[in-house]
C-alpha positions, 0 to 999 in steps of 0.5 A: 618729073612733069607730064602734059594735061592733055596727052601724058608725056613728058614734058622735055625740060632744057638745061635752065631747067624750064620748060619745052611747050608751054603753061596755061591757066585755066578760068580759076586760076590753075596752071597746066604744063603743056608739051610741045607737041601739043602746043603746035596741034592746038592752036589756040589757048581756048582750043587747048583748055578744051583737051585738058584732061 
C-alpha cells in the first residue's frame, strides 16, 4: 500500500501493479509518489515538490 506524499490518500494501482499518478524525484534523488488528483491540481513538478510533506 502506497500513499500520496501530498494528501496522504492511498495511490490506486492498475491490475499490472502500476500506479495511477506519477513518481517525482527531488534534488536529493528521493522518489515521491503522487496520486492522480494531486497531479491534476498541481501542473508543474516544481509546484508538486513545494507541496510534498
